[in-house]
N, C-alpha and C positions, 0 to 999 in steps of 0.2 A: 501439449495439448491440454488446456484446462479443465479442472473437474469441478462441479458444482458442489458446493459443500466444503469443499478444500481450499480452492483458489478464490470462488466467487458464491455469494448468496444473492438471493432476491429479497430486498426489504419489503415493508407492507405496502408500498405504492407499486410494486412491480419492477422497481428498478434494480438493475444488477450492481453490486457492490463488491469489489475486491477485498478480500480476507488480509488480516495481517500476515499470514501465512504466505500469501502470494507477494506482498509487498517484501517481506523478507528475502523471499526467493529472487526476486527481482534484482535486489541489491542497493536500490537506491530511492531517493525521495523524487516523485517527478514534479512537485512544487503545484499540483493542484487541488492541494487541500482535500485530500481522501480521507473520508471518515475515519476508516481502519488503518490509517499511517501510523506504523511504529517508531517512526524518527522524530527526534525532539523539533520542536517548532524553529528554534534558533539555527538548525542545520539544513532546513528547508530551502532549497534554492531554484528549483525547476530546472535545472542544468543535469545532463548525465557526468557527473564527476566521479570520482573514485568513491567506492562504497563508504558511508558514514555507519556509525555505529548506531545500532537501534535502542529506542529504551526498552529495559528488561522488566 
C-alpha cells in the first residue's frame, strides 16, 4: 500500500507525484519522465528490464 509523504506527494497543482523513495523501491525506470526519478537519463528505457543503478 502506498503512503502519502513517503511514496508520493501532491504538488502545487494538486497532482500526485511519486517520490524518489518510491522509484527506488520499484527498482527500475518506467521511461515516463517522472520528476523524481533517481535513475540516470542514459539508462531510462521504458522497459521492465533488470534493475539499474540509481544516481546517488
